[in-house]
N, C-alpha and C positions, 0 to 999 in steps of 0.2 A: 343584084340582090335587092329584094324588097324588105320593108320594115313595117311592123305593126305597132299599135299603141298598146301598152300594158293595160289600159282601161277598156280597150275594144279591139279584139283580134281581127275584126273585119275591116278596120280602118288601115288601109295599106298605102304606103308611099314609096317613092324611089329614094335612092341614096341622096340625091341632091336635095330633095324636099326635107328629108330627115335631118340633114346637116344644116341647111339654111333656116329651117323652122326651129330646130333645137328641141322644142317641146310640142307634143301633139295638141291639137285644139281642145281635146277633152282632158288635158292636163296629165295624160299618161306619158310614159317614157317610151321612146322608140326602141324596138328590139328586132334583130334579124329574124325573118320568117323561118329560115332554116339555119342551123349551125353546122357547117361542114366539118367533117372529121379528116384530119391530115392522114396521109398514107403511111403504111408501114415502112416504105422506102424512105420517107422523110425522117421518121424517127430513127431508123438505122444509121443514117448519115448525120443526125443532129449533132453529136459530139465533135464532129470535124468541121462544122459549118461556122462561118463568122456571124457576128451579130446581124450585119446587113443581109447576108445570104438567107438567114432565117427570116428576116423581115420581108424580103422579096417573095418568098414562098408563102408565108402566112397571109400577107396582105393580098398577094395574087389570088390565093384561094378564096379569100373573103370578097374581094372587089374586082376580080378579073373580068367579070361580065360588064362592069361599068367603066373601068379605066384601062387605058392602053398599057402595054409593058413599059413604055417610056415614062408614062405618068407615074406608074407604080415605083419605078426606080427613082425618079425625081423625089417622090413623096418619102420613100424610105431613107434615101441618102440625106435628105434634109432633117428628118426626124432622128435618125441614129448617128448623129455627127459626134457623139461622145460615148464613152464606155460605161458599163454598169458592172464593175468588178465584184466577184464573189470572194469574200474574205473569211477564212476560218477563224472563229473567235474562241471556240472551245471544241472538245471532241464531239463530232456530229452536229455542231451548231455553227451556221454560217450567216454572215451579214451580207445582204445584197445591197451594195451601195448605189443608190439612185440619185446621188447629188452632184454628179460631175458635169451637169449641163450649165447653160449660161446664168441661170438664177439659183443654182445649187439646190434644186429640189426635184423630186420625181415628176412633178407636173410639167417640167420642161418637155418631156417626151410627148405627152398628149397635146400640149399647147402648140408645139411646132408642127405636129401632124395636122392639127385642126386648122391652123392658119394656112398651111400649104394646100391642104385639100380644098378649103373654102375658096382660095384663089384660083385653083384649077376648075372647080365647078362653076364659079361665077365669071369665068373669062368671057368677055364679050357682053356682059350685062351692063346696062347703063345705070341701074339703081345702086345707091350706096347702102351698104349693110351696117347696121348698128349692133355691135356685140355687147350684150349685157352680162356682167359677171358679178355674182355675189361671192365674197371671199372671207374666210376666217384666217387668211394668212398667205399661203404659198400659191394658191390658184391665181390670185390677183397679179402677183409679180410674174408668174410664168406666162399667163395669157397676155398681159400688157406687153411684155417683151417679145412674145411670139408674134404678136400682131403689129408691133411698133413699125410705123411707116408703111404698112401694107396698103397699097393703093385701093381706094374704094371701100375702106373699112374704118369705122369709128368704134373705139372701145370705151365703154363706160364701166368702171369698177366701183362697186358698192362695198364698203367695209365698215364693221362696227367700231365706233369711236372708243379709243383706249383699250382695244382688245386684240391688237396685233403688235408684234414686236417692232421696234424702231427700224431694224434692218429690213424686215418684210415691207413695212410701210414705205420706206424710201424707194424700194424697187419698183413701185407702181405709181407713186405720187410725184416723181421728179422728171418723168419722161416728156410730158407735154405733147406737142404735135397732135396726133390723132387719138391720144389717150387722155381720158378725163377720170379723175378719182373723186368719189363722193363719200364723205365721212358721215355715216348715219348714226344718229343718236339712238342706239339700241343694240341688239345682239345680232349674231350671224343669221339666226332664223328670220329676223325682221328684214334683213337685206335680201334673203332668199325669197321671202314673201313678196317684196316689192317687184323683183324680177318676174316672178310667176304671174303677178297681177298684170304686169305690162304685156306679157305674152297672151293673156286671156282677154285683153281689151281690144275688141273688134275694130273700133274706130281708129285706134292708134296703129294697128297692124295694116289697115287699109292705106294709111298715110305714109308708112315707112316700113322698111324691111328689118325686122328685129330678129335676132338670133341669140343663142347662148353659147358660151364656151366653158361653162361649168361641166362637171362630169355627167350631167344629165344629157349632154350632147353626145351622140354616138361617135363623132369625130374626135372627141376628147377621151372618151371611155375605151373604145375598142383598141387603139394602138398600144395601150398599157399592157395588153396581153403579151406583147413581144418580149418584154424583159422576163416574163415567167418562163417562156420557152428557152431563152438564153441562159437563165440561171440554172434550170434543170440540166441543160446541156453541159454545164461546167461543174456539176456535182461529181465527186469521186464515186465510182461504182462500189456499192457497199452491200447490195442485196437486201437492204432495209427499205421499208416503206418511207415515202416522202411526205413531210408535213410542212406547210408554209403558214407563217404567222404574219398577218397584215394589220398594222396599226390603222385604225379606221375612224373616220368622222362622218363623211357623207356616203361612204361605202362604194364609191366607184372603183377604187383600186382593188378591193376584194372581188367585186363583180368581174373585173378584167381577168383576175386569176381563175375564177370559176369558168369564164368563157374559154380560157386556154385549156382547162381540164375537160370541158365539154367537147373541145376539138381533138381530144385524145391524149393530152399531156398527162403522164402518170403521176398525178398528185393524189395521194390517198386521203389526205385530210387538210382542211383549212382551219385556221384559228382567227376569229374576229377579236382583236385585242383593242380595247377602248380604255379611256379614262373613266371618270365617274359619270359621264354622259353615256349611260349603259342600256339604252332602250333595246338595242339589238341583242346583247348578251342576256338580258332579261327574257326576251322572246325565245332565244335559243335554249334557255333553261326551262321553258314550258309556259311562260306567261303570254297573254295576248299582246300583240304589238300595240304600243300606246306611246305617241309622241309626248314629250315633256319639255318645258322651258330649259334651255341650255344653261350649264353652270360653268363658270370660268375656271380654268386650270392652267398649269404651266405648259401643258401640251395643247396650246390654244387652237391649233388648226383642226383639232378633233372635238372642239366644243360645239357639238351639233346635237340638238334634242329631237329633231325631226328629219332624219336622213332621207334625202330624195331617192336614193338608189335602192331602198329596201325592197320595193316591189319589182325592181329589175332582178334582184337576187332571187326572189321567189320565182319569177318567170324563167330564170335559168334552170330551175329545178321543176319546171312545168307546174308551178303553184302547189307542189307537194310539200307541205310543211314538215311532214315526218322525214322525208329524204333530206330536206334542207338542214334540219336539226342533227341528222346523222353525219352529214358531210362537213358541217361547220360547227365548231365548238366556240363558245364565247367566254372571254375572261375580261375583267375590268380591274383597274388599279388606281389608287389615289395618288396625290402628289408626293406623299411621303414614301410610298412604294417606289415611285419613279426615281426620286432622288437617291434613295438607298441603293437601287440597282445601278444607277450611273456611277456611284462611288465604288461599289464592289467590282464592277467590270473594269473600271480604270485601274483600281489597285491590283487586280489579278493579272491584267494583260496589257495595260497601258492604252487600251482602246477607248476613245471618247465618243460617246453616243449623244445624239440630240434627244430631248425628252420624248418625241414621238416614236423614234426607233426603239427607245428603251421600253416603251409600252409593248411594242411588238416582241422584243426580246423576252420580256417577262411572261407574256402569253405562251411563247414557245417553251421556255424553261418549265413553267408549270405543267404544260401538257406532257412534256417528255419525262418529268418526274412521275407522272401518273401512269406512264407507259414505258417503263425502263427497257432499253435495249431494242425496242421495236422500230424506231424511226430515226431517220437522218433529217435534220430540219434547217429551214431558212427563215430568217425574219427580214423584213424590209426596213432598211435604214433610209428614211424618206427625205431627209434634209441634212445639209451640212450643219454640224453643231454650232458654228459661228452665227447662223441665222437666229439662234436663241442664246446669244453670248451672255446676256445678263443672268439667265437661269443657269447656264453651264458654269460660268465663273463663280457664282454664288454657291452652287452645289459642290463643286470640286475644289474651290479655293484656289483658282488659277486665273491667269489673264490670257484667255485663248486668243491666239493670233487671228486676225481677220484676213481672209483671202483677198488678193488684189481686186478681184471682180466685185466683191462686196464693198470694198473701200471706195471704188469709183461711184457707186450708187449714193454713198453717204455724202458725197460732195455736192449733189444736186439740190436745188431749191424745191421745197415741197409746194405743190400747187393742188389745192383741193377746193371743193364746194361742200360746205356743211349743210346738212339736211336732217329733218326729223324722219320718223318712220311712217309718215302719212302718205298714202299713194297719190293723193291729189297733188301734193307738192312735187313729187317725182314725175307725175304725168305732165305737169306744166313744163318742167325741165326738158322732158323728151321732145317737146314741140319746138324747142329752140335749137339753134345751130351753134354748139359750143366751140367749133373750130373757127368761128368768126369773132372770137374774143370773149365768149361767155366763161367767166372764171369766178 
C-alpha cells in the first residue's frame, strides 16, 4: 500500500516511509492511496469473530502487501492484548470502554501498534529513531509506555505546563530510560507547532531520523479503526441505523472511525463531540474552517484549537465538504454541561464517566433526541475516570479509587526539562543526546 500527502496527491511513499517520517515534507498528512472495502463474507461472520480475528483480517487487508502473515499476527497480538467491552448504559445507548490497556486510555491501541510496527519496519537499521510527541494528556502516556525500552528508539514528549492532570503527567515523566519529558511554557498547540517545525527543519532531519507518534502518524491512526469493527460486531441486532459519537480533540479517533466506515462498516452517522474548543463543530455547522487559540477545560485532552487531522477527515470524504457535513454532525458542550451529565448518569445508573467520554455521551444523547427511534448509538469512553480523579471527585462528591496500575505510576519520581515555546531552544535540545545524562 502506498500513501499520499493531503497537500499533494502526487507525493507517494511506501508504508515504511510514511511511518518513519510521520509527516510529509510539505506538512501534509499521509493517507492510503486506496481504501479497500472488506468483503461481504467478512461482515457475515463479524459477530462471531474475536477481537484479534477481526484485527488479523482488517490489518491483513490494509497491509498484507507489505507485511507477512507472521508479522501481521505479531502486530495484532501485541496491539489487542486487552478488551474493549461494550456496555449498555441506557436503551439504545452503549459505552465503548477503551480504557482497559496499560495506561487506561484509548491511545494504548495506537501506541502499541505504532511501536511494534516501527520495530518491524526498522529491523536491521543502524540509525536511531527519535519519536517526537506533543500531548495534551493521554497521548504522551500511551506513547511513552508503548515505546518504553524499545531498542533503537528515543521518545521526546512535549506537554503544556499546568494543563495535564497529575496522573497523566506521572505516566510519562517518571519512566526515564529512553523517554524524555519536556514541560513547555504554553498550550498544546505550541507543543504541536514545535514538533511540526522540527519535522520541517531540513538540516535537523539530515542529522537524525525524526518521526511522530501523534495521531498524524498513520501507524497511530489506522489501528484505531479496529475497535469500531469490534464494537459494531457486539451491538445487538435492532434494525435501526447506527450512530457513533466520538469525543474529539485532534480528531484522529474520529478519522479512524470514518476509515472503518469507508471500508464498509455500516455506520450511518458520526458525531464530532467537543468541548468549547469547537472549530470543527463550527465548520460542520456551515462556517469556514478557522483555527483558534485553545481554551482550557476539564476535558483537557480535547483542548485543541487547530486539530491536525481536520484535512485527513476531508480527504476521507474526497475533499467533499457537503458530504462531510452530511455524514458528521457536530456538537459542543461547556464544563457545566459536562459536570451535569456526569452527575445525572451516575445518579441514574451508577455508571461513572470521565469528562471526555461524557462529552461523547452528550453529543449522542442530543442527536438521538433530534432523531427519536431511528438509531442505536455508541459513544466512546476514552479514558478511565481515575485519570481525571480531581474533576470526577469534585463533580460527584466521591473519593474515586485509583486502579493499581495508576498507583504504580504515582510512586515514580518526575523527571522533566522545562522549556519555553521558542523553536530555537528546542532545536538546540534535539542536537544533544539526552540518554547520556541530559536532564
